[in-house]
N, CA, C and O atoms as CSV, one atom per row, in Angstrom:
chain,resi,resn,atom,element,x,y,z
A,1,UNK,N,N,0.584,-1.332,0.123
A,1,UNK,CA,C,-0.059,-0.457,-0.067
A,1,UNK,C,C,0.886,0.880,-0.014
A,1,UNK,O,O,1.635,1.092,0.939
A,2,UNK,N,N,0.779,1.716,-1.084
A,2,UNK,CA,C,1.672,3.399,-0.933
A,2,UNK,C,C,1.276,4.046,0.015
A,2,UNK,O,O,0.538,3.540,0.859
A,3,UNK,N,N,1.749,5.502,0.082
A,3,UNK,CA,C,1.286,6.620,0.826
A,3,UNK,C,C,0.142,6.905,1.075
A,3,UNK,O,O,-0.522,6.655,2.081
A,4,UNK,N,N,-0.300,7.814,-0.486
A,4,UNK,CA,C,-1.289,7.878,-0.986
A,4,UNK,C,C,-2.522,6.380,-0.628
A,4,UNK,O,O,-2.521,6.276,0.599
A,5,UNK,N,N,-2.719,6.156,-0.752
A,5,UNK,CA,C,-3.709,5.245,-0.643
A,5,UNK,C,C,-3.971,4.872,1.248
A,5,UNK,O,O,-4.764,4.076,1.751
A,6,UNK,N,N,-3.294,5.496,1.707
A,6,UNK,CA,C,-3.395,5.384,3.371
A,6,UNK,C,C,-4.060,6.766,4.128
A,6,UNK,O,O,-3.484,7.798,4.469
A,7,UNK,N,N,-4.955,6.526,4.208
A,7,UNK,CA,C,-6.039,7.514,5.030
A,7,UNK,C,C,-4.751,8.235,6.457
A,7,UNK,O,O,-4.126,9.229,6.826
A,8,UNK,N,N,-5.093,6.645,6.780
A,8,UNK,CA,C,-4.437,7.340,8.296
A,8,UNK,C,C,-2.923,6.403,7.896
A,8,UNK,O,O,-2.878,5.496,7.066
A,9,UNK,N,N,-1.798,6.889,8.700
A,9,UNK,CA,C,-0.688,5.519,8.937
A,9,UNK,C,C,0.044,6.293,10.174
A,9,UNK,O,O,0.475,7.445,10.230
A,10,UNK,N,N,0.027,5.222,11.169
A,10,UNK,CA,C,0.555,5.757,12.152
A,10,UNK,C,C,1.223,4.560,12.953
A,10,UNK,O,O,0.609,3.549,13.296
A,11,UNK,N,N,2.843,4.865,13.258
A,11,UNK,CA,C,3.789,3.668,13.592
A,11,UNK,C,C,4.348,4.790,14.724
A,11,UNK,O,O,4.659,5.981,14.744
A,12,UNK,N,N,4.265,3.472,15.793
A,12,UNK,CA,C,5.460,3.417,16.981
A,12,UNK,C,C,4.582,4.937,17.760
A,12,UNK,O,O,5.308,5.914,17.943
A,13,UNK,N,N,3.339,5.037,18.104
A,13,UNK,CA,C,2.677,6.376,18.784
A,13,UNK,C,C,2.724,6.407,20.247
A,13,UNK,O,O,2.081,5.627,20.949
A,14,UNK,N,N,3.355,7.154,20.611
A,14,UNK,CA,C,3.581,7.273,21.663
A,14,UNK,C,C,3.085,8.186,22.392
A,14,UNK,O,O,3.473,9.292,22.014
A,15,UNK,N,N,1.805,8.259,24.031
A,15,UNK,CA,C,1.583,9.827,24.187
A,15,UNK,C,C,2.132,9.553,25.771
A,15,UNK,O,O,1.961,8.412,26.201
A,16,UNK,N,N,2.686,10.401,26.522
A,16,UNK,CA,C,2.511,10.117,27.776
A,16,UNK,C,C,2.266,11.913,29.067
A,16,UNK,O,O,2.935,12.928,28.876
A,17,UNK,N,N,1.584,11.831,29.798
A,17,UNK,CA,C,1.198,12.376,30.817
A,17,UNK,C,C,1.475,12.276,32.047
A,17,UNK,O,O,0.828,11.679,32.906
A,18,UNK,N,N,2.988,13.186,32.224
A,18,UNK,CA,C,3.715,13.202,33.304
A,18,UNK,C,C,4.468,11.802,33.619
A,18,UNK,O,O,5.598,11.599,33.172
A,19,UNK,N,N,3.667,10.683,34.547
A,19,UNK,CA,C,4.295,9.454,34.960
A,19,UNK,C,C,3.363,8.880,34.379
A,19,UNK,O,O,3.178,7.815,34.970
A,20,UNK,N,N,2.268,9.054,33.068
A,20,UNK,CA,C,1.249,8.003,32.762
A,20,UNK,C,C,1.773,7.863,31.242
A,20,UNK,O,O,2.248,8.718,30.495
A,21,UNK,N,N,1.587,6.850,31.095
A,21,UNK,CA,C,1.700,6.362,29.237
A,21,UNK,C,C,0.453,5.935,29.306
A,21,UNK,O,O,-0.046,5.056,30.010
A,22,UNK,N,N,-0.049,6.705,28.435
A,22,UNK,CA,C,-1.251,6.554,27.835
A,22,UNK,C,C,-1.383,6.045,26.439
A,22,UNK,O,O,-2.423,5.492,26.084
A,23,UNK,N,N,-0.149,6.245,25.457
A,23,UNK,CA,C,-0.327,5.277,24.296
A,23,UNK,C,C,0.619,4.698,24.166
A,23,UNK,O,O,1.423,5.626,24.078
A,24,UNK,N,N,1.076,3.982,24.096
A,24,UNK,CA,C,2.493,2.596,24.329
A,24,UNK,C,C,2.647,1.812,23.072
A,24,UNK,O,O,2.548,0.594,22.925
A,25,UNK,N,N,2.965,2.940,22.004
A,25,UNK,CA,C,3.660,2.310,20.667
A,25,UNK,C,C,2.739,1.879,19.518
A,25,UNK,O,O,2.912,0.949,18.730
A,26,UNK,N,N,1.425,3.007,19.611
A,26,UNK,CA,C,0.259,2.438,18.691
A,26,UNK,C,C,0.941,2.498,17.200
A,26,UNK,O,O,1.767,3.284,16.735
A,27,UNK,N,N,0.221,1.264,16.583
A,27,UNK,CA,C,0.762,1.077,14.815
A,27,UNK,C,C,-1.002,0.549,14.480
A,27,UNK,O,O,-1.742,-0.271,15.024
A,28,UNK,N,N,-1.152,1.435,13.388
A,28,UNK,CA,C,-2.490,1.811,12.904
A,28,UNK,C,C,-2.157,1.879,11.176
A,28,UNK,O,O,-1.190,2.603,10.940
A,29,UNK,N,N,-2.805,1.239,9.914
A,29,UNK,CA,C,-3.032,2.061,9.360
A,29,UNK,C,C,-4.387,1.330,8.686
A,29,UNK,O,O,-4.750,0.168,8.870
A,30,UNK,N,N,-5.126,2.511,7.721
A,30,UNK,CA,C,-6.101,2.948,7.248
A,30,UNK,C,C,-6.486,3.118,5.569
A,30,UNK,O,O,-6.875,4.114,4.959
A,31,UNK,N,N,-6.391,2.641,5.407
A,31,UNK,CA,C,-6.676,2.972,3.620
A,31,UNK,C,C,-7.439,3.828,3.395
A,31,UNK,O,O,-8.307,4.195,4.188
A,32,UNK,N,N,-7.233,4.329,2.189
A,32,UNK,CA,C,-8.349,5.719,1.543
A,32,UNK,C,C,-9.732,5.026,1.748
A,32,UNK,O,O,-9.689,3.812,1.548
A,33,UNK,N,N,-11.132,5.604,2.156
A,33,UNK,CA,C,-12.073,4.835,1.620
A,33,UNK,C,C,-12.511,4.019,3.019
A,33,UNK,O,O,-13.668,4.165,3.412
A,34,UNK,N,N,-11.900,3.449,3.517
A,34,UNK,CA,C,-11.752,2.397,4.755
A,34,UNK,C,C,-13.024,3.465,5.934
A,34,UNK,O,O,-13.045,4.644,6.286
A,35,UNK,N,N,-13.621,2.661,6.111
A,35,UNK,CA,C,-14.135,2.431,7.582
A,35,UNK,C,C,-13.763,1.521,8.651
A,35,UNK,O,O,-13.593,0.323,8.420
A,36,UNK,N,N,-13.598,2.128,10.047
A,36,UNK,CA,C,-12.861,1.473,11.111
A,36,UNK,C,C,-13.597,2.206,12.285
A,36,UNK,O,O,-14.282,3.229,12.274
A,37,UNK,N,N,-13.146,1.142,13.565
A,37,UNK,CA,C,-13.758,1.563,14.807
A,37,UNK,C,C,-12.639,1.726,15.552
A,37,UNK,O,O,-11.636,1.145,15.136
A,38,UNK,N,N,-12.540,2.429,16.644
A,38,UNK,CA,C,-11.367,1.571,17.835
A,38,UNK,C,C,-12.039,1.554,18.856
A,38,UNK,O,O,-12.498,2.575,19.370
A,39,UNK,N,N,-12.238,0.094,19.414
A,39,UNK,CA,C,-12.691,-0.058,20.342
A,39,UNK,C,C,-11.910,-1.068,21.458
A,39,UNK,O,O,-11.244,-2.082,21.252
A,40,UNK,N,N,-12.205,-0.495,22.514
A,40,UNK,CA,C,-11.533,-0.942,23.675
A,40,UNK,C,C,-11.530,-0.661,25.318
A,40,UNK,O,O,-10.842,0.320,25.598
A,41,UNK,N,N,-12.155,-1.314,26.470
A,41,UNK,CA,C,-12.353,-0.835,27.229
A,41,UNK,C,C,-11.970,0.769,27.740
A,41,UNK,O,O,-11.057,1.409,27.219
A,42,UNK,N,N,-12.495,1.090,28.416
A,42,UNK,CA,C,-12.138,2.642,29.354
A,42,UNK,C,C,-10.686,2.428,29.313
A,42,UNK,O,O,-10.281,1.299,29.591
A,43,UNK,N,N,-9.697,3.506,28.954
A,43,UNK,CA,C,-8.577,3.637,29.219
A,43,UNK,C,C,-7.690,2.771,28.441
A,43,UNK,O,O,-6.522,2.668,28.814
A,44,UNK,N,N,-8.130,2.082,27.321
A,44,UNK,CA,C,-7.336,1.852,26.391
A,44,UNK,C,C,-6.494,2.746,25.637
A,44,UNK,O,O,-5.341,2.422,25.350
A,45,UNK,N,N,-7.014,3.888,25.286
A,45,UNK,CA,C,-6.044,4.914,24.714
A,45,UNK,C,C,-7.254,5.432,23.170
A,45,UNK,O,O,-6.788,6.145,22.281
A,46,UNK,N,N,-8.119,5.148,23.133
A,46,UNK,CA,C,-8.792,5.498,21.511
A,46,UNK,C,C,-8.697,6.932,22.130
A,46,UNK,O,O,-7.591,7.354,21.792
A,47,UNK,N,N,-9.298,7.815,22.829
A,47,UNK,CA,C,-9.847,8.889,22.961
A,47,UNK,C,C,-8.553,9.884,22.918
A,47,UNK,O,O,-8.588,11.013,22.428
A,48,UNK,N,N,-7.059,9.096,23.690
A,48,UNK,CA,C,-6.496,10.056,23.409
A,48,UNK,C,C,-5.550,9.920,22.002
A,48,UNK,O,O,-4.658,10.702,21.675
A,49,UNK,N,N,-5.950,8.826,21.330
A,49,UNK,CA,C,-5.668,8.759,19.576
A,49,UNK,C,C,-6.044,9.289,19.184
A,49,UNK,O,O,-5.288,9.758,18.333
A,50,UNK,N,N,-7.417,9.921,19.146
A,50,UNK,CA,C,-8.270,10.927,18.133
A,50,UNK,C,C,-7.733,12.400,18.510
A,50,UNK,O,O,-7.630,13.421,17.829
A,51,UNK,N,N,-7.380,12.068,20.087
A,51,UNK,CA,C,-7.147,13.610,19.823
A,51,UNK,C,C,-5.631,13.960,19.427
A,51,UNK,O,O,-5.485,15.118,19.036
A,52,UNK,N,N,-4.623,13.264,19.455
A,52,UNK,CA,C,-3.468,12.985,18.626
A,52,UNK,C,C,-3.767,13.673,17.363
A,52,UNK,O,O,-3.515,14.832,17.032
A,53,UNK,N,N,-4.455,12.567,16.616
A,53,UNK,CA,C,-4.860,12.946,15.046
A,53,UNK,C,C,-5.874,13.967,14.796
A,53,UNK,O,O,-6.345,14.167,13.677
A,54,UNK,N,N,-6.079,14.366,15.443
A,54,UNK,CA,C,-7.527,15.714,15.051
A,54,UNK,C,C,-6.080,16.905,15.525
A,54,UNK,O,O,-5.904,17.968,14.929
A,55,UNK,N,N,-5.026,16.329,16.898
A,55,UNK,CA,C,-4.535,17.441,16.878
A,55,UNK,C,C,-4.889,18.623,18.125
A,55,UNK,O,O,-4.454,19.773,18.185
A,56,UNK,N,N,-5.587,18.102,18.842
A,56,UNK,CA,C,-6.102,18.663,20.030
A,56,UNK,C,C,-5.057,18.208,21.555
A,56,UNK,O,O,-5.158,18.538,22.736
A,57,UNK,N,N,-3.942,17.191,20.704
A,57,UNK,CA,C,-3.280,16.666,21.593
A,57,UNK,C,C,-1.692,16.597,21.111
A,57,UNK,O,O,-1.962,16.075,20.029
A,58,UNK,N,N,-0.792,16.672,21.087
A,58,UNK,CA,C,0.390,16.411,20.954
A,58,UNK,C,C,1.404,15.081,21.257
A,58,UNK,O,O,1.912,14.895,22.363
A,59,UNK,N,N,1.545,14.479,20.471
A,59,UNK,CA,C,2.043,12.982,20.577
A,59,UNK,C,C,3.410,13.657,20.930
A,59,UNK,O,O,3.997,14.692,20.613
A,60,UNK,N,N,3.677,12.383,21.880
A,60,UNK,CA,C,5.211,12.018,22.586
A,60,UNK,C,C,6.191,11.703,21.776
A,60,UNK,O,O,7.345,12.122,21.871
A,61,UNK,N,N,5.688,10.813,20.797
A,61,UNK,CA,C,6.676,10.151,20.170
A,61,UNK,C,C,5.831,9.655,18.735
A,61,UNK,O,O,4.751,10.109,18.355
A,62,UNK,N,N,6.470,8.828,18.214
A,62,UNK,CA,C,6.213,8.528,16.659
A,62,UNK,C,C,5.988,8.946,15.924
A,62,UNK,O,O,6.133,10.168,15.974
A,63,UNK,N,N,5.358,8.258,14.395
A,63,UNK,CA,C,5.147,8.779,13.111
A,63,UNK,C,C,3.949,9.408,12.769
A,63,UNK,O,O,3.407,9.220,13.859
A,64,UNK,N,N,3.149,9.974,12.155
A,64,UNK,CA,C,1.687,9.639,12.025
A,64,UNK,C,C,1.604,11.231,10.834
A,64,UNK,O,O,2.015,12.390,10.782
A,65,UNK,N,N,0.698,10.151,9.975
A,65,UNK,CA,C,0.363,10.701,8.764
A,65,UNK,C,C,-1.326,10.798,8.115
A,65,UNK,O,O,-2.080,9.948,8.589
A,66,UNK,N,N,-1.641,11.293,7.585
A,66,UNK,CA,C,-2.943,11.818,6.804
A,66,UNK,C,C,-2.863,11.782,5.570
A,66,UNK,O,O,-2.116,12.670,5.160
A,67,UNK,N,N,-3.292,11.162,4.781
A,67,UNK,CA,C,-3.319,11.247,3.829
A,67,UNK,C,C,-1.693,11.825,2.865
A,67,UNK,O,O,-1.437,12.643,1.981
A,68,UNK,N,N,-1.053,10.982,3.561
A,68,UNK,CA,C,0.301,11.603,3.036
A,68,UNK,C,C,0.562,12.537,3.785
A,68,UNK,O,O,1.684,12.895,3.427
A,69,UNK,N,N,0.185,13.275,4.746
A,69,UNK,CA,C,0.951,14.635,5.099
A,69,UNK,C,C,1.041,14.179,6.352
A,69,UNK,O,O,0.200,13.445,6.871
A,70,UNK,N,N,2.533,14.782,7.144
A,70,UNK,CA,C,3.003,14.765,7.950
A,70,UNK,C,C,2.393,15.353,9.231
A,70,UNK,O,O,2.723,16.537,9.298
A,71,UNK,N,N,1.502,14.924,10.447
A,71,UNK,CA,C,0.997,15.483,11.821
A,71,UNK,C,C,1.370,16.625,11.889
A,71,UNK,O,O,0.611,17.584,11.754
A,72,UNK,N,N,2.853,16.726,12.156
A,72,UNK,CA,C,3.790,17.964,12.603
A,72,UNK,C,C,4.104,18.843,11.672
A,72,UNK,O,O,3.653,19.981,11.799
A,73,UNK,N,N,5.054,18.478,10.380
A,73,UNK,CA,C,5.432,19.335,9.507
A,73,UNK,C,C,3.972,19.949,8.594
A,73,UNK,O,O,3.883,21.155,8.365
A,74,UNK,N,N,2.957,19.033,8.160
A,74,UNK,CA,C,1.878,19.171,7.234
A,74,UNK,C,C,1.122,20.244,8.136
A,74,UNK,O,O,0.448,21.037,7.478
A,75,UNK,N,N,1.103,20.437,9.656
A,75,UNK,CA,C,-0.593,20.090,10.662
A,75,UNK,C,C,-1.340,21.350,9.848
A,75,UNK,O,O,-2.310,21.758,10.486
A,76,UNK,N,N,-1.203,21.783,9.080
A,76,UNK,CA,C,-2.213,22.767,8.262
A,76,UNK,C,C,-3.099,21.871,7.417
A,76,UNK,O,O,-4.267,21.575,7.670
A,77,UNK,N,N,-2.467,21.530,6.507
A,77,UNK,CA,C,-2.971,20.569,5.742
A,77,UNK,C,C,-4.009,19.242,6.572
A,77,UNK,O,O,-5.192,19.042,6.300
A,78,UNK,N,N,-3.325,18.590,7.441
A,78,UNK,CA,C,-4.340,17.530,8.607
A,78,UNK,C,C,-4.823,18.110,8.863
A,78,UNK,O,O,-5.719,17.980,8.029
A,79,UNK,N,N,-5.285,19.291,9.786
A,79,UNK,CA,C,-6.314,19.726,10.311
A,79,UNK,C,C,-7.149,20.023,9.105
A,79,UNK,O,O,-8.199,19.502,9.482
A,80,UNK,N,N,-7.448,20.569,7.739
A,80,UNK,CA,C,-8.190,20.716,6.889
A,80,UNK,C,C,-8.954,19.291,6.743
A,80,UNK,O,O,-10.104,19.408,6.321
A,81,UNK,N,N,-8.601,18.202,6.968
A,81,UNK,CA,C,-8.450,16.483,6.158
A,81,UNK,C,C,-9.074,16.088,7.663
A,81,UNK,O,O,-9.910,15.193,7.790
A,82,UNK,N,N,-8.795,16.512,8.268
A,82,UNK,CA,C,-10.025,15.752,9.798
A,82,UNK,C,C,-11.141,16.562,9.865
A,82,UNK,O,O,-11.230,17.646,9.288
A,83,UNK,N,N,-12.182,15.949,10.709
A,83,UNK,CA,C,-13.448,16.458,10.898
A,83,UNK,C,C,-14.121,15.629,11.990
A,83,UNK,O,O,-14.624,14.550,11.675
A,84,UNK,N,N,-14.178,16.174,13.591
A,84,UNK,CA,C,-13.948,15.535,14.797
A,84,UNK,C,C,-15.418,15.744,15.260
A,84,UNK,O,O,-15.555,16.928,15.568
A,85,UNK,N,N,-16.615,15.009,15.433
A,85,UNK,CA,C,-16.952,15.068,16.100
A,85,UNK,C,C,-16.946,15.173,17.508
A,85,UNK,O,O,-16.296,14.202,17.894
A,86,UNK,N,N,-17.355,15.891,18.567
A,86,UNK,CA,C,-16.815,15.621,20.030
A,86,UNK,C,C,-18.276,14.984,20.889
A,86,UNK,O,O,-19.425,15.421,20.816
A,87,UNK,N,N,-17.773,13.851,21.673
A,87,UNK,CA,C,-19.335,13.601,22.406
A,87,UNK,C,C,-19.757,13.995,23.002
A,87,UNK,O,O,-20.824,13.455,23.293
A,88,UNK,N,N,-19.388,15.303,23.788
A,88,UNK,CA,C,-20.099,15.879,24.558
A,88,UNK,C,C,-20.345,17.195,23.520
A,88,UNK,O,O,-19.694,17.325,22.484
A,89,UNK,N,N,-21.116,17.902,23.846
A,89,UNK,CA,C,-21.102,19.676,23.093
A,89,UNK,C,C,-20.397,20.195,23.629
A,89,UNK,O,O,-20.398,20.036,24.849
A,90,UNK,N,N,-19.268,21.228,22.925
A,90,UNK,CA,C,-18.526,21.580,23.295
A,90,UNK,C,C,-18.425,23.613,22.601
A,90,UNK,O,O,-17.562,24.450,22.335
A,91,UNK,N,N,-20.052,23.467,22.613
A,91,UNK,CA,C,-20.355,25.536,22.380
A,91,UNK,C,C,-21.408,25.916,23.031
A,91,UNK,O,O,-21.946,25.047,23.717
A,92,UNK,N,N,-21.932,27.102,23.023
A,92,UNK,CA,C,-23.046,27.613,23.780
A,92,UNK,C,C,-24.146,27.035,23.008
A,92,UNK,O,O,-24.382,27.056,21.800
A,93,UNK,N,N,-24.796,26.483,24.056
A,93,UNK,CA,C,-26.128,25.891,23.278
A,93,UNK,C,C,-27.597,27.102,22.954
A,93,UNK,O,O,-28.572,26.990,22.212
A,94,UNK,N,N,-27.190,28.134,23.832
A,94,UNK,CA,C,-28.064,28.757,23.233
A,94,UNK,C,C,-27.693,29.754,22.108
A,94,UNK,O,O,-28.574,30.481,21.649
A,95,UNK,N,N,-26.360,29.818,21.624
A,95,UNK,CA,C,-25.941,30.498,20.489
A,95,UNK,C,C,-26.662,30.110,18.929
A,95,UNK,O,O,-26.893,28.979,18.502
A,96,UNK,N,N,-26.851,31.047,18.443
A,96,UNK,CA,C,-27.168,30.856,17.008
A,96,UNK,C,C,-26.821,30.314,16.276
A,96,UNK,O,O,-25.680,30.736,16.090
A,97,UNK,N,N,-27.181,28.916,15.057
A,97,UNK,CA,C,-26.346,28.366,14.415
A,97,UNK,C,C,-25.314,29.104,14.012
A,97,UNK,O,O,-24.120,28.910,14.244
A,98,UNK,N,N,-26.056,30.367,13.106
A,98,UNK,CA,C,-25.026,30.869,12.098
A,98,UNK,C,C,-23.851,31.696,12.839
A,98,UNK,O,O,-23.089,32.417,12.196
A,99,UNK,N,N,-23.744,31.504,14.527
A,99,UNK,CA,C,-22.708,32.057,15.308
A,99,UNK,C,C,-21.218,31.028,15.358
A,99,UNK,O,O,-20.009,31.234,15.257
A,100,UNK,N,N,-22.152,29.782,15.584
A,100,UNK,CA,C,-21.211,28.244,15.700
A,100,UNK,C,C,-20.376,28.101,14.608
A,100,UNK,O,O,-19.172,27.845,14.614
A,101,UNK,N,N,-21.336,28.344,13.385
A,101,UNK,CA,C,-20.919,28.686,12.416
A,101,UNK,C,C,-19.014,29.044,11.611
A,101,UNK,O,O,-17.970,28.595,11.138
A,102,UNK,N,N,-19.862,30.245,12.033
A,102,UNK,CA,C,-18.823,30.899,12.084
A,102,UNK,C,C,-17.466,31.013,12.741
A,102,UNK,O,O,-16.338,31.329,12.360
A,103,UNK,N,N,-18.030,30.623,13.902
A,103,UNK,CA,C,-16.730,30.233,14.298
A,103,UNK,C,C,-15.871,29.182,13.983
A,103,UNK,O,O,-14.663,29.183,13.746
A,104,UNK,N,N,-16.898,28.062,14.029
A,104,UNK,CA,C,-15.854,26.569,13.229
A,104,UNK,C,C,-14.909,27.309,12.064
A,104,UNK,O,O,-13.681,27.256,12.137
A,105,UNK,N,N,-15.563,27.965,11.042
A,105,UNK,CA,C,-14.937,28.714,10.041
A,105,UNK,C,C,-13.909,28.856,10.238
A,105,UNK,O,O,-13.057,28.564,9.400
A,106,UNK,N,N,-13.532,29.503,11.770
A,106,UNK,CA,C,-12.459,30.563,12.050
A,106,UNK,C,C,-11.195,29.176,11.689
A,106,UNK,O,O,-10.233,29.187,10.922
A,107,UNK,N,N,-11.722,28.072,12.615
A,107,UNK,CA,C,-10.515,27.211,12.472
A,107,UNK,C,C,-9.758,26.617,11.000
A,107,UNK,O,O,-8.680,26.036,10.868
A,108,UNK,N,N,-10.528,26.915,10.233
A,108,UNK,CA,C,-10.134,26.746,8.959
A,108,UNK,C,C,-9.841,28.352,8.428
A,108,UNK,O,O,-10.334,28.597,7.327
A,109,UNK,N,N,-9.392,29.024,8.824
A,109,UNK,CA,C,-8.978,30.603,8.107
A,109,UNK,C,C,-10.209,30.832,7.474
A,109,UNK,O,O,-9.969,31.620,6.559
A,110,UNK,N,N,-11.316,30.573,7.484
A,110,UNK,CA,C,-12.401,30.760,6.497
A,110,UNK,C,C,-12.777,32.212,6.743
A,110,UNK,O,O,-13.326,32.194,7.845
A,111,UNK,N,N,-12.766,33.536,6.260
A,111,UNK,CA,C,-13.633,34.992,6.580
A,111,UNK,C,C,-14.647,35.074,7.011
A,111,UNK,O,O,-15.264,34.051,6.715
A,112,UNK,N,N,-15.249,35.748,7.592
A,112,UNK,CA,C,-16.542,35.635,8.131
A,112,UNK,C,C,-17.641,36.081,7.420
A,112,UNK,O,O,-18.828,36.021,7.741
A,113,UNK,N,N,-16.976,36.669,6.121
A,113,UNK,CA,C,-18.033,36.632,5.367
A,113,UNK,C,C,-18.378,36.021,4.332
A,113,UNK,O,O,-19.395,36.172,3.655
A,114,UNK,N,N,-17.603,35.386,4.213
A,114,UNK,CA,C,-17.158,33.451,3.791
A,114,UNK,C,C,-18.223,32.938,4.100
A,114,UNK,O,O,-19.142,32.800,3.293
A,115,UNK,N,N,-18.295,32.421,5.813
A,115,UNK,CA,C,-18.803,32.030,6.377
A,115,UNK,C,C,-20.614,32.411,6.569
A,115,UNK,O,O,-21.541,31.931,7.221
A,116,UNK,N,N,-20.485,33.241,5.854
A,116,UNK,CA,C,-21.998,33.985,6.175
A,116,UNK,C,C,-22.888,33.473,4.472
A,116,UNK,O,O,-24.067,33.241,4.206
A,117,UNK,N,N,-21.490,33.472,3.557
A,117,UNK,CA,C,-22.227,33.176,1.962
A,117,UNK,C,C,-22.483,32.200,1.489
A,117,UNK,O,O,-23.089,31.968,0.444
A,118,UNK,N,N,-21.654,30.961,2.864
A,118,UNK,CA,C,-21.830,29.360,2.839
A,118,UNK,C,C,-22.472,28.897,3.603
A,118,UNK,O,O,-22.632,27.677,3.618
């Protein structure tokens, strides 16, 4: 499988929080177009892995590429490729939808007027 065929390529991923080793050398490859699920008990590292892939947490060690883009060197390209739906609401429940969409558009550098047009 070449690099372009891999949507996700994780090799030797480690994440350490102080003395807690949350990820211990994870290897994962997902082909473009595949569906996959991360299954395991609480504390297995599922959320930490997704946080690293989405840029919400920094890896301690290892190599991660998304569609051939290095997670660290090409972080902007990677952020544009990942859509994350959090488990909990992370916005003001009373905010207007337009305001939420403009706020989210800001993560991708989309100007306010362009967000409104879209």
